[in-house]
N, C-alpha and C positions, 0 to 999 in steps of 0.2 A: 886091660881087661881084668876084672876081679874074678878069681877062681869061683866056679860054680854057677856063673850067670848063664842062663839059657833063654832063648827067645822063642816063645810058643804062641803068643797072642798079641795083637795090636788093639789097644783101646784108646780112643781119642777123647780127651777132655779139652774141649775148645769152646769158642764163643757160641756155636750152635747148640751145644749141650747146655751151656749156662742159660741161654735164652729160652730153652724149653722148660726150665724149672717153673713150677707153679708158685707164684708169689702173690701175696695178698697185701694191698695198700692199706695202711692205717694212718690215722692222724693222732699223734701223741704229743704230750706237753714238752718233750725234749726236742732238740733241734734235729729232726729226722733228716737223713741223707746228707749229713755233714759231720765234720770233726768238732768236738769240743776239746780244746787244748788246755793242758796244765790244770786239770781239775783236781782239787783236793778230795780224795775219797779213799775209804778203807784203810786209813793209816798212812797212805802215801800222799806226799805233797804235790806231786805232778803225775797226772794220768791223762793220756790222750784217749778220748772215747769217740768211736764212730758209731752212730745209730742209723741204720738203713731205713729206707722207705718200705721195706718188705718184711714179711714174717717167714719163719721156717716152714717148709712144706710138710713137716711132720710135727706132731705134738700140739701144744697150745702156746702160741706166741713166738718169740724170737729165741734164737740160741745166743749164748755168750761165749766168746773166745778171748781168754786173757793171754796176751803174747808178751814174753819176757825177753828183753834186749840182751845182747852179748857184751863181753868186756869191751871197754873203751867206746861203746856204741851209744849214741844218743837216742832217746825214744823218738825224736823228731825224724830220724832216718826212716822210720816206718810210715811216715806221712807220704813217702814216695815209693812204697813197696807194693802197691797195688792191692792193699788190704781192702779198700773200698769195693773193688770188683767182687771179692769173695763175700764181703758183707752183704752186698745187694743181691747177689745171685743165690745166696743160701739163707738169707734172713738172720744174719749173725750180728749182734752188737759186739764190737771189738774194742778191748781195753788194753792199752799199752802203758803199764806203770813204770816209773823210774825207781829203781831199788833204793831203799832208805839205808840199808846196812851193807854198803859196798865193801868189797875186799880186793886186794891186789890192784889190777888195772881197771877200777870201776866195775868189777864183776859182781854178779850175784854170788854170795858167799856159801856156795853149796858144800865146800870142803871143811868148813869150820862152824862151830856153834852147835847148840842143841837142835836135834831133829825132832821138833815138837810142834803140835798145832797151836801152841800158845807162845811160841818163841819167835822173835824178830820178824823177818819178812815172811815167814811161813804164816804167822798169825795175821799179818797185813794182807796177804793174798786171800786167805779165808774171809777176812773181813770185807775185802773188796768184792769178792764174788757174792757174798751174802748181801751186802749193801746194795749192789746193782740189781740183784735178783729181787730183793724186797721192794725196790723202787718201781711202782706200777707204771710210771711213765716210760720205762724201757720195755715193758711187756716181755720180760724174759721168762722162759720156761725152765723151772728148776731141774727138770730132767735132761736139759740140753746145755749144761754148763761144762766147758772144756778149758784146758790150759795147754799152752805150747811155749816154745822158746828156742833160742839159738845159743849154742855153745854153753857158757856158764848158766845162761837163762834156761837152756834145755835141761841141764842136770838139776837145776833148782825146780823147774816145772815137774820133772819126773819125781823128784823127792816129795814135792807138794801133793801130787796126785796119789803117791803112795801113803802119805800121811792122812789124806782125806779122800779116800775113794768114794765115800758117801756123798761128797760135794761134787767131785769132778767125774763126769760120765766118760770122759776120754781125754787123751793127751796127744800132743804132737811134738816129738823130740827131734830136733834138727842139730846135727853135729855136736851132740852132748856127750861129755865124758860120763861113764857109768856112775850111778849113785853110790856114794860112800868112798869114792876114790879121792886121792889127794890132788892138790893144785898142780903138782909135778906131772901127774898123769895127763893133764890137759895139753901140755906143750912138749912132753917127752914121749918115750915109747909107751906102748899100750900097757895099761895097768889092769890086771885081773880083778874082777869083782863078782861076787855071788849076788847078782841083782835080785833074783827071786827071794832069797832069804832076807836080804836087807829090806826089800819093799814090804814083805809081810811083817817084819819086825816093826817098821815104821808105822804100819797101819794099826797095830795093837788090836783093840776090840772092834775095829771097823773092817776086819778082813772079809766079812760076808759080802761087803759091797764090791769086792773084786769079781763076784759072780756075774755082774753085768757092766763092768767097765771095759773099755777098748783102748788100744794104743796104736799110733802110727809113729814109726821110728824112721828117720831119714838122715842121709849124709851125702854131701857132695863128693863125687868120685875124683874131683881135682883138688880136694882139701889137703894141704900140706902143713896145716897148723895143728889140728886135733886128729889123732890117729883114727883112721877109718875102721879099725878093729871094733870100735865101740858100737858101730851100727848093728852088727849081728849080735854082739854080746848083749846089748840092750834089748833087741827084739826077742832073742831066745829067753832072756831073763823074764820079760813080761809075759811071754807065752807060757813059761813054767808057772808063774803066779796064777794065770788064768786056767792052766791045765788043758791047753790045746796044742795040736800038732801041726807042723808045717805042711802045707799042701805042695804037691809036685808042680814044677814049672814056674817060670817067670813071665811077666807081662811087660810090654812097653807101653807107656802112657805118654800122651802129649802129641804135639804136631809142630810143623814149621821149624824143625831143627831144635826145638826145646822139648826134651824127652826125659823120662826117668824109667828105671827098671823096678818093677814091683814084685815082691814076694808076699804071699798071704798065708795066714794060718787058719785053722778051722773056724767056721761061722763068722769070718771077718773080724775076729777078735784082735788080731795083730796084723799090721802091714809093715813091710820094710822097703824103703825106697833107696835106690842109688840115683842121685840127682846128677844126670850126665852133664859134664862141662862146668859144674858149679864148684867154686873154691870154698873157702871157709866163710860162708855168708848165708843169709836168709835168701832163699830162692823166690824171687818176686815175679818172675815171668816177664813177658814182653813189655819193655818200657820202664821197668823198675830200675831205680838208681839210688845212690846214697851210700853212706858208710856201711860196709859189710852187708850190702844189699846187692844181689846178683840178678841181672836181667837175661842171663843166658839159658836158664832152665825153665821149668814149669812154674806156675804160680802155686807154691806149696799151700798157701792159705786156702785157695780154691780147691786144691786136692783135699785138704782136711774137711772143708765144708761138705764135699760130696761123700767122703769116707764116713763122716759122722752121720750124715743123713741115711746112708745105706746101711749102717751097722749099729746105730744106737740101740742098746738093749733095754733102755728104761722107758722110752716113749711107748705109750699104748697105740699101736698102729691099727687096731680094730676100728673099722668105720661103722657108724650107727646105721640101722635100716633107714630106708626112704619110703615115706608114705606118698601115695598119689591117688587121684580120683576119689577122694573121700567125700561122701554125701551123707546128709541126715534128712529124712523125710517122714512126715506124719502119716500114719495109717491106722484108722480105728482107735484113736486115742493113745497109740504107741508110737515110738520113734524107731525107725529102721536106719541103722548106721552101717554103711558098707564102703569098701574101697580096696586098694591093694597095698601090700607092704613087701619090699624086696630087700634082702641082705646079700650083697655081692660076695662076701667072704665066708659066710656061714649060713645060718638059718634064722628065721624069725620065730622066737619062742612064744611070744605072747602079744596080743593086742589089748591095750588098756583104753577104756572109754569111760569118761566121766561126764554125766549129764547133770546140770545144776540149774536152778532157777535164781531169781533175784531176791528171795527171802530166806536163803540159807539151806534149802533142800538140795541134797546131792545123792546121786545114784551111780554106783560104779559097776562096770561089767568088764569081763575079760573074754577073750576068744583066741583061737589059733587060726593061722592061715591054711587054706586048702592047697592042693597041689598046683593050682594055677596062681598062687600068691594072693588070692582074694580072701576077704573076710566079710562076715555079715553078723550083726548083732541086733536083736530085737529087744527093746526095753519092756519093762512091765507097763501096765496102763498108768498114764500120767495125768495129773490135774491140768486144767487149762492154764497155760502160761507160755512165755517165751523162754526157751531153754538154750543154755550155752553148752555145746557139745565139744569136749576136748578129747583128741585121739592121739595116742603115742604107741609106738612099736618097740619091743625089747628083743634083742638078738641073743644068741646062745652064749655070748660072753658078757651079757649084761649091759651092752651099750644101748642107750635110749635115743630114739629118733627125735628130730625136731617136732614140736607139737603142732598139730593141725587143729585150729579152733574155728567153729562155725556156729550159727544159730538156727534153731528150728522151732516153730510154734505148734502147740497143741491147743485146739479150740479157736474161737474168734478173737480178733485183736482187741485190746482194751481201749478205753478213751485215750485221746492224744496226751502224751507225756514227753517232756523234754529229754533229750539224750543225756547220758552221764559220762563225764570224763574221769578217768582214774589213772594212777601210776604215771603221771606226766613227769618228765625229766628233761633237762637240757644239758647236753655235753658240749663244752666249749673247747675249741682248738684255735688258737690265734684269734683272728677276727671273725671266725665262723662259730655259729651256735646251731647244733643239731637237736631238734626237739622231737620227742617220741612219747608214746603212751597208749592207753586203751580207751575206746569209746564204745558205750553200750546204749542201744536204742530199743526200748521195749516195743515200740510200734514197727520197727524195721523200716522206717522211712527216713533214715539219716540221709541228708543231701550232701553235706560237706563238713570239713573241719578246717577252720581258718586260723592260721598262726600269724599273729600281728607282731612284727618286729618294729624297732624304731625306724627302720628304712622302708617299711611297707608291709602289706599283707601277702601271705603265701598260702595257697590252697594245698593242704597236706595230702600226701599219698595215703590211701586207706587200703589195708589188706586185712580182710577178716575183721577182727575187733581191734586191730592195731593201726596207729597212724604215725606218720613221720614227716618232717619238713626241716630244711636247712637253709639258712641265710648266711652270706659271707659279706666281707667288707663292712662290718658293723662298726659304728663309732665307738670310741673307747669310753670306759667308765661303767658305773653301775646303771643297769636299766632293766625294765620289766618286759616280759614277753607274755602276751595274752593269747590264750587258746580258746576258740569258740567253736562249739559243735551245734549245727543247725539241722532241723528236720523239715520235712515237706509240709508240716502243719504250721510252720512259722515259729516253732518253739526252739529255744536255744539254751545252752548252759555254757559257763566259761570258768576258767581257772587261770592263775597267773604264776609265772616263774620269774625269779629275780636272779640275774647273772652279772658277772663282771667281765668286761671285754678289755683285754690289753691291746690297744692299738698302737703302742709304741710311742716314741717321741722323735719328731723330726727337728733337727737343729744342725748348725755348723759344728765342726770339730771343736772349735774353741768353746762354743756354748755347751757341748756335751761334757767337756772337761771341767768347765766351771760348775756344772750341775753335779759333778761327781760321778757321772756314768762312765766316764773314761779317765785314764790318768796320762800323765806325760810319758810314761813308759810305752804306752801304745801310740804315741803321737806320730812317730815316723811311719809305722805301718798304715795307719788310717789316713794320714795325709797323702801318701802316695796314691791311695785309691780315690779319695774324695776331694783333696785340696781344700779350697774354701767353700765348696758347694754344701748345701744341706743334704743330710741323709738320715734315714730312720734307724733307730735302735729299739729293740724289744728285749724284755727280760726273759731269761731262760732259767728254769729252776734246776739246780744242781742236786746231786745225790745227798748232800749234807743239809739240804733245806735252804741254803743260801741261793742267791741269783747272780748271774752275770748279765750285763747289757751287751748285746751283740747285733750285728747287721744280719741281713738275710742269708748270706752264705758263710757266716762265722769267720770272715777274714779280718774283721775289725771287731774286737771285743775287749771288755774291761776285766777287772779282777772280781773275785767272788765277794759279795756283800749282802747285807740284809735285803730281802725282797721288799720293794715298795708297795707291792700289791698283796702282801701277806702270804706269799709262797706260791703264787701261780694259780692256774685253773685246775680244778679236779672234778671228780664225779659230782653229778648233780648240777654242773654248770656254775658253781660258785667260784669265787676267786680267792679262796683261802679262808682262814678262820674268821675274817671280818665280814664276809658276805652271807647272804641269807637265801635259803630256798624254801618254798612252800608247796604243799600238795592239798588239794581238795578232793575228797572221795569218801566212800563209806568207811565206817570204823573197821569193818572186816578187812577191807583191802589195805588199810593203814597197818593192821596187824600182820598181814601177809608180807608186807614190805618191810617189816621190822621197825616201824615207827611207833607201834602201840602194843599193848598187851591187854588180856581180858581176865576177869575173875568172876566168881559167883555162879549164879544159876546157869546151867548148861544151855537152856533154851532162850534165856534173855540175859546174857552176861553183861557186866559192867566193863567199859573200856576206859583205859587211861593212857596218856602219852608217855612214851619211854623217856626216862631221865627226869622229867619234871613231875610226873604222876598227875598232870592235869586231867580232870575228869572230862570225858567226851560224851556228850548227850546222844540219845537215840538208840542205844544198844547196837546190835550187829549192823543194821542197815541205815543208821543215822549218818547223815553227811556232815563232815567236820573238816575244817582247814587246820593243818598243823604246819608249823614253821620251825626251822633249825638254822643255827649258824655254824654247826660243826658236824652234822649228820649223826650226832650222838644224843644230845639233849633236844627233845622235841616239846613244843609248846602249842597250846590251842590258840588259834588266831592267825592273822596274816602277818607277813614280814613287816617290821616297823618301817616307817617312812625313812628314806635316806636323803 
């Protein structure tokens, strides 16, 4: 028993808690829910990356946890350390890099070399974190980037988090010698270190970012390799950096014989864990195995996921207000807009209402909610027209609600006119293409929106002025998607989107190797799974822009190489720089979407396509088709035939 341990509270972190986490499914271009092994990224030759099917329940997108191996430990040991469980439960991308500048027994060289953001593997780790965060296919929230490690990796992770507190919102230090200690301190007696002073010195001009950084410090109580004195020395050192005091009492976390004792500091800024029954190893929880991976304790990665979610100081946790029951009705040539707005955490400061017609007239109103959370706004007298009414609510911290958009008419309806489609876009994931956009019908007699894929027609879901439809199992290659809006008078309009679908390639192992998708290095692994049968490989885009060919569970994959499809699928449904996307809508909406700009007379401006400066006829409400191959240069006209 370690002196000073007390038992005052039992807190369970088990499967029931993990299952209760709110997780949002997303479809991204990377191989979600699987490992990408030996990826070259951020200055490292080999990084194992796990991308979950979930998002973090806080912030925007996924978290990123970079895990550093210990001495003599292969990064492949972490493939059996239950990191996937933590990744899925807490929406964390997990990256395990193999150190480039090893020292001693294949250790992270925390005791030697310059402690600088631009030096050695410190620079590589910053590059890795920034590269993965900048890659939209991973969907990483920059406010949820963390670093952890075991032993030498723990000391190196702590040093890196001190060098770059602006990048790393938190750290997880397991069995790590204190920063600034010598290599002898790792395997000999405890070596004193002024952790707080060193950490602040490493940070230099970035010390302000310590104000919202957090740290978890852990050590196995059965560790006979690295002195357990470092656990408290590291925890107290980081607490001094953050200026927080230790709270009274300890807690026991875990269940079914796998437990740890937890000490906390103020505001959850620092936690210290004693991993019961764990030797000098990463604590992976039930079923974990491998070199320096221990299955006798809790899943430390899962603990970190919960700790970071509970205590992250950088994520904006304020929830936007919620609108409900919004209506807009005509009365005596005016529009009466009313509804309810509720903010669970604070108060609704303002209701914003924008009333606009289809010739560019817009009228803005504001109001506040009453004690019963309701609001009512009456417009000025309006000319006869069909108006689009957009309503948002703003809370006391500036968070804006989702927009509620509806239509209301003043005066009699006009002669029949075809509906107008705008802002149409296709997002491609694998062999699925999700189409969405806006549809406006002056006569309010829209009957349907039909999305025609190569596999058949789908009737889109219509909500307010928006529509959406998705088709999967589409054939591979370049293809057009036609969107048609129909009204009750038999009038219609349509627009087309051009997308690239990667359907993969089905072949035998020998044929895949002959085509260069796989190499003989991968022969044994792939042959054990498929033998002489045919199997499908698809291209997965890597963080460096190259691609690897892989099967559906990434158990059989090739080396990184140039992408045959121009870099995979990205926004707008195109398949890279060689594919084209087009939009047909009014010049005004092209400008709003960033495809065009206007100059000249305020009431009758001239419009031009961004990048090409092609003239667009019809001023504000003229309807023009623009196309682009890269979302930067836009041209008047439809996509060229392919």
